C-alpha positions as CSV (number, residue, x, y, z in Angstrom):
1,M,-16.6,15.6,-38.1
2,A,-17.3,15.4,-34.4
3,V,-20.8,16.4,-33.4
4,S,-20.9,19.5,-31.0
5,V,-23.2,20.8,-28.2
6,K,-24.2,23.6,-30.7
7,D,-25.5,20.7,-33.3
8,V,-27.3,19.2,-30.8
9,A,-28.9,22.5,-29.6
10,V,-30.1,23.2,-33.3
11,A,-31.3,19.7,-33.7
12,A,-33.5,19.9,-30.4
13,S,-34.6,23.6,-31.1
14,V,-33.1,24.7,-27.7
15,S,-30.1,26.9,-26.7
16,V,-26.8,25.6,-25.9
17,G,-27.3,26.5,-22.4
18,T,-30.3,24.2,-22.4
19,V,-28.2,21.4,-23.7
20,S,-25.4,21.9,-20.9
21,N,-28.0,21.8,-18.3
22,V,-29.5,18.5,-19.8
23,L,-25.9,17.2,-19.8
24,N,-24.9,18.3,-16.1
25,R,-28.2,19.4,-14.3
26,P,-31.0,17.7,-15.8
27,E,-33.2,18.6,-12.8
28,K,-33.3,22.1,-14.1
29,V,-35.1,21.2,-17.3
30,A,-38.3,20.4,-17.9
31,P,-39.0,16.5,-18.6
32,E,-40.2,17.1,-22.3
33,T,-37.3,19.3,-23.1
34,V,-34.9,16.9,-21.6
35,A,-36.5,14.0,-23.5
36,R,-36.0,16.1,-26.9
37,V,-32.3,16.9,-26.3
38,Q,-31.7,13.2,-25.3
39,A,-33.3,12.2,-28.6
40,A,-31.4,14.6,-30.4
41,I,-28.0,13.4,-28.6
42,V,-28.9,9.7,-29.8
43,R,-29.9,10.7,-33.3
44,L,-26.6,12.8,-33.8
45,G,-24.4,10.3,-32.1
46,F,-22.9,13.2,-29.7
47,V,-20.2,12.3,-27.4
48,R,-19.5,14.5,-24.5
49,N,-15.9,15.8,-24.1
50,D,-15.1,14.9,-20.5
51,A,-11.4,16.1,-20.9
52,A,-12.7,19.8,-21.8
53,R,-15.4,19.6,-19.1
54,Q,-12.7,18.9,-16.4
55,L,-10.1,21.4,-17.6
56,R,-13.3,23.9,-17.3
57,A,-13.9,22.6,-13.7
58,G,-10.5,22.5,-12.6
59,R,-10.0,18.9,-11.7
60,S,-10.7,15.6,-13.2
61,R,-12.5,12.4,-11.9
62,S,-9.3,10.7,-10.9
63,I,-6.9,10.1,-8.2
64,G,-3.1,9.6,-8.4
65,L,-1.2,6.7,-6.5
66,V,2.3,6.5,-6.0
67,V,3.8,3.5,-4.4
68,L,7.3,2.3,-3.8
69,D,7.0,-0.8,-5.9
70,S,4.0,-1.7,-7.7
71,A,5.1,-5.5,-8.3
72,N,5.2,-6.0,-4.5
73,P,1.5,-7.7,-3.5
74,F,1.1,-5.5,-0.7
75,F,1.0,-2.4,-2.9
76,A,-1.2,-4.4,-5.2
77,E,-3.7,-4.8,-2.4
78,V,-3.4,-1.0,-1.4
79,A,-4.0,-0.1,-5.0
80,R,-7.0,-2.4,-5.0
81,G,-8.6,-1.0,-1.8
82,A,-8.1,2.4,-3.1
83,E,-9.8,1.6,-6.7
84,E,-12.8,-0.2,-4.9
85,R,-13.4,3.1,-2.6
86,A,-12.6,5.5,-5.6
87,A,-15.1,3.7,-7.7
88,A,-17.9,3.9,-5.3
89,E,-17.7,7.7,-5.7
90,G,-17.3,7.2,-9.9
91,M,-13.9,7.9,-9.6
92,A,-10.7,6.2,-11.0
93,V,-7.2,5.6,-9.5
94,L,-4.1,6.3,-11.7
95,L,-1.1,4.2,-10.4
96,G,2.5,5.1,-10.5
97,N,5.5,3.1,-9.3
98,S,8.6,5.3,-7.9
99,D,10.7,2.5,-7.6
100,Q,12.2,4.1,-4.5
101,N,13.6,6.8,-6.5
102,P,12.9,10.6,-5.4
103,E,13.1,11.9,-8.8
104,R,10.5,9.6,-10.3
105,E,8.3,10.2,-7.4
106,G,8.6,13.9,-8.1
107,A,8.0,13.4,-11.8
108,Y,4.5,11.5,-11.2
109,L,3.5,14.4,-8.8
110,D,4.2,16.7,-11.6
111,L,2.2,14.5,-14.0
112,F,-0.7,14.2,-11.7
113,R,-0.9,18.0,-11.2
114,E,-0.9,18.5,-14.8
115,Q,-3.8,15.9,-15.3
116,R,-5.6,17.9,-12.5
117,V,-6.4,14.8,-10.4
118,N,-8.4,15.4,-7.4
119,G,-5.4,14.5,-5.0
120,V,-2.5,11.9,-4.6
121,L,-2.1,9.1,-2.2
122,L,1.7,8.7,-2.0
123,T,4.1,6.4,-0.2
124,P,6.9,8.4,0.0
125,T,10.4,7.6,-0.9
126,D,12.1,9.6,2.3
127,L,10.3,10.7,5.1
128,T,12.9,12.9,6.5
129,A,13.2,14.9,3.1
130,P,11.0,18.0,2.8
131,L,7.9,17.1,0.9
132,A,7.5,19.3,-2.5
133,D,4.3,21.2,-2.7
134,S,2.4,19.6,-5.4
135,G,-0.6,22.2,-5.3
136,I,-3.1,19.4,-4.8
137,P,-4.5,17.5,-1.8
138,L,-2.2,14.9,-0.6
139,V,-2.5,11.6,1.6
140,L,0.3,9.7,3.0
141,V,0.2,5.9,2.6
142,D,2.3,3.7,4.7
143,G,3.9,6.6,6.5
144,E,3.4,9.7,8.3
145,L,5.5,13.0,8.6
146,P,7.2,14.0,11.9
147,G,5.1,17.1,12.1
148,G,1.8,15.4,11.2
149,E,0.8,18.1,8.6
150,V,-0.4,15.7,5.9
151,P,-3.3,13.4,6.6
152,S,-1.7,10.0,6.6
153,V,-2.6,6.2,7.1
154,A,-0.2,3.5,8.2
155,V,0.6,0.7,10.2
156,D,2.6,0.5,13.3
157,D,5.7,-1.3,11.9
158,V,7.5,-1.3,15.1
159,E,4.8,-3.2,16.8
160,G,5.0,-5.5,14.0
161,G,8.5,-6.3,14.2
162,H,8.2,-6.6,18.1
163,L,5.2,-9.2,17.4
164,A,7.5,-11.1,15.2
165,V,10.7,-11.7,17.3
166,A,8.6,-11.9,20.4
167,H,6.9,-14.9,18.7
168,L,10.3,-16.6,17.6
169,L,11.6,-16.0,21.3
170,G,8.6,-17.5,22.6
171,L,9.2,-20.6,20.7
172,G,12.6,-20.9,22.6
173,R,14.6,-19.5,19.3
174,R,17.7,-17.4,20.6
175,R,19.7,-16.8,17.5
176,I,17.8,-14.5,15.7
177,A,18.5,-13.3,12.2
178,F,16.7,-10.1,10.5
179,V,16.9,-10.2,6.8
180,G,15.5,-6.9,5.1
181,G,16.9,-4.0,3.4
182,P,17.8,-1.4,2.3
183,L,17.6,-0.3,5.9
184,A,17.1,3.4,4.6
185,I,13.4,2.5,3.9
186,R,11.4,3.4,6.8
187,Q,9.2,0.6,7.0
188,V,12.3,-1.9,7.1
189,A,14.0,0.3,9.8
190,D,10.9,0.4,11.9
191,R,10.5,-3.2,11.7
192,L,14.0,-3.7,12.9
193,A,13.5,-1.3,15.8
194,G,10.6,-3.7,16.9
195,A,12.7,-6.5,16.5
196,R,15.4,-5.0,18.6
197,R,13.1,-4.0,21.2
198,A,11.8,-7.4,21.6
199,L,15.4,-8.6,22.2
200,T,15.7,-6.4,25.4
201,E,13.3,-8.5,27.1
202,V,15.3,-11.8,26.5
203,P,18.7,-11.2,28.0
204,D,20.5,-14.3,26.4
205,A,19.2,-13.8,23.0
206,A,21.1,-12.3,20.0
207,L,20.1,-10.5,17.0
208,E,22.0,-10.4,13.5
209,V,21.0,-8.1,10.6
210,I,21.3,-9.3,7.1
211,E,21.0,-6.3,4.9
212,T,19.7,-7.0,1.5
213,E,19.5,-4.7,-1.7
214,A,16.2,-5.1,-2.2
215,L,12.8,-6.7,-0.7
216,T,12.2,-9.2,-3.3
217,V,12.2,-13.1,-3.6
218,L,15.6,-13.3,-5.1
219,A,17.3,-11.2,-2.5
220,G,15.7,-13.6,0.2
221,R,16.9,-16.5,-1.8
222,E,20.5,-15.3,-1.8
223,A,20.3,-14.6,2.0
224,G,18.7,-18.2,2.4
225,E,21.4,-19.9,0.5
226,A,24.2,-17.9,2.5
227,I,22.5,-19.1,5.7
228,G,22.3,-22.6,4.6
229,R,26.0,-22.8,3.8
230,R,27.0,-22.0,7.4
231,R,28.0,-24.8,10.0
232,A,25.0,-25.8,12.0
233,G,26.4,-24.1,15.2
234,E,26.8,-20.6,13.3
235,R,23.5,-20.4,11.8
236,P,20.7,-18.4,13.2
237,D,17.9,-20.7,14.6
238,A,15.1,-18.1,13.5
239,V,14.7,-15.7,10.9
240,F,12.4,-12.7,10.6
241,C,12.4,-11.0,7.1
242,A,11.1,-7.6,6.4
243,N,8.4,-8.8,3.9
244,D,7.1,-12.1,2.7
245,L,8.8,-12.0,-0.3
246,L,12.0,-12.1,1.3
247,A,10.7,-15.1,3.5
248,V,9.8,-17.0,0.6
249,G,13.1,-16.6,-1.0
250,V,14.9,-17.4,2.4
251,L,12.5,-20.7,2.2
252,Q,13.6,-21.4,-1.4
253,G,17.3,-20.8,-0.6
254,T,17.3,-23.2,2.4
255,A,15.6,-25.7,0.4
256,I,17.8,-25.6,-2.6
257,L,21.0,-26.7,-0.2
258,G,18.8,-29.0,1.7
259,E,20.8,-28.6,4.8
260,V,18.3,-26.7,6.8
261,R,14.7,-27.8,7.7
262,V,11.9,-25.2,8.3
263,P,10.7,-24.8,11.1
264,D,12.7,-27.6,12.8
265,D,16.1,-26.1,12.2
266,L,15.1,-22.7,11.2
267,A,11.8,-20.9,12.3
268,L,10.9,-18.5,9.8
269,I,8.5,-15.5,9.7
270,G,7.7,-12.6,7.1
271,Y,5.7,-9.3,7.0
272,D,2.5,-8.3,4.9
273,D,0.6,-11.8,5.0
274,I,0.3,-11.7,1.3
275,D,-2.0,-14.5,-0.1
276,F,1.1,-16.4,-1.6
277,A,2.5,-16.7,2.0
278,Q,-0.1,-19.6,2.9
279,A,0.3,-21.3,-0.4
280,T,4.4,-22.1,-0.1
281,V,5.7,-25.7,0.5
282,V,5.9,-24.8,4.3
283,P,3.1,-22.1,4.8
284,L,4.6,-18.9,6.1
285,S,4.1,-17.1,9.4
286,S,3.5,-13.6,8.9
287,I,2.7,-10.3,10.3
288,R,-0.6,-9.3,8.8
289,Q,-1.2,-5.5,7.8
290,P,-4.9,-4.9,6.2
291,A,-3.4,-3.4,2.8
292,R,-6.9,-3.3,1.1
293,Q,-8.3,-1.4,4.1
294,I,-5.2,0.9,4.1
295,G,-5.9,1.9,0.5
296,A,-9.6,2.3,1.0
297,T,-8.9,4.6,4.0
298,A,-6.5,6.7,2.2
299,V,-9.1,7.5,-0.4
300,E,-11.7,8.4,2.7
301,L,-8.9,10.7,4.1
302,L,-8.3,12.4,0.6
303,F,-12.1,12.8,0.1
304,E,-12.0,14.7,3.7
305,A,-9.2,17.0,2.9
306,V,-10.9,17.9,-0.6
307,A,-14.2,18.8,1.3
308,S,-12.5,20.6,4.3
309,P,-9.1,21.9,3.3
310,E,-8.7,24.0,6.5
311,A,-9.5,20.9,8.8
312,A,-7.0,19.7,10.9
313,P,-5.2,16.5,8.9
314,R,-6.4,13.4,10.3
315,H,-4.2,10.3,10.9
316,V,-5.2,6.9,10.9
317,R,-2.6,4.0,12.2
318,F,-3.6,0.1,12.1
319,R,-2.5,-2.4,14.6
320,P,-0.8,-5.1,13.0
321,E,-1.5,-9.0,13.6
322,L,0.5,-12.3,14.1
323,V,-0.6,-14.9,11.8
324,V,1.1,-18.5,12.9
325,R,1.6,-21.1,10.2
326,A,3.8,-23.9,9.7
327,S,7.0,-22.3,9.2
328,T,7.1,-21.2,12.9
329,A,4.6,-23.8,14.2
330,G,5.3,-27.1,15.9
331,S,8.5,-26.4,17.4
332,G,7.3,-25.6,21.1
333,G,6.6,-22.5,23.1
334,D,3.6,-20.4,22.6
335,P,2.5,-19.8,19.0
336,R,-0.1,-17.3,19.7
337,P,-2.2,-17.4,16.4
338,G,-3.7,-14.6,15.4
339,G,-7.1,-14.4,13.4
340,Q,-9.0,-11.1,14.5
341,I,-9.5,-8.0,12.3
342,P,-6.7,-5.4,13.0
343,R,-7.7,-2.8,15.1
344,R,-6.9,0.9,14.2
345,S,-6.5,4.1,16.2
346,T,-7.2,7.7,14.9
347,S,-6.1,11.1,15.9
């Protein structure tokens, strides 16, 4: 039979209220009484019921985090940053994967509301659709609503796409392919928009869009094999992938056929700068975004929203950074290597 607070009170010859104060507000109890209650707790083997305490308080010591794809190393790093920041405040992060499915996203929001989490960090599946009122504080991660009514932290993906393709154009490449998809994903669309903006600055350059069904290594490999099967004059001379997983796949696909050499025949750049990007056979150039810092900042914004619910929502946007490695280096032009911590702007 479980030991109750009443059992501890009887054993320590104090009231139930005194035991409650010792557990939650020990500074209000005389030191000798605290010692007597703690001795009774140890002697009886009492374990406090945090679940019941959280229900009475109306919230738990946890935060919900819903991402598009928890298998993506970028979101894994976002989660790590959120966990580290939350842990510093004695809180835990509960992770959910929407798999880019709005219904699954909604199910997680309902679940987290039922669990009485302090708030939710959400990478939304669709920023154009009305955001359901979950009844709990919310912070958008890697996205921002047009009206700005919800706090958010994101990266300027249009600028990131521009950086990537401007780098390829600076190397003298003129037949650029963009590999990514589905294009309905806001981050993919923004990176493509940035790529197109860079093309407007070089009149003799062309951009081909190769849409993929997913942002995975397998999808990238299929795209790489398709590119490798083309005749030399019909192939792009540079590829910008919407993320590093796709870039790894493109590198694999071209290597399988053995017809295309990176970077001599094909300059290749990805996005996110995941750890594996620099460990491939040909280390990948990439656009770096500070994933772990994004997660930590999202938690900070959530704490602000909980502490001051009437305050205007704050938005943080990080600037991406070009990181040059062997997949684009060594083929002429200005590589413009990166190396600085991305700057951020707030409003």
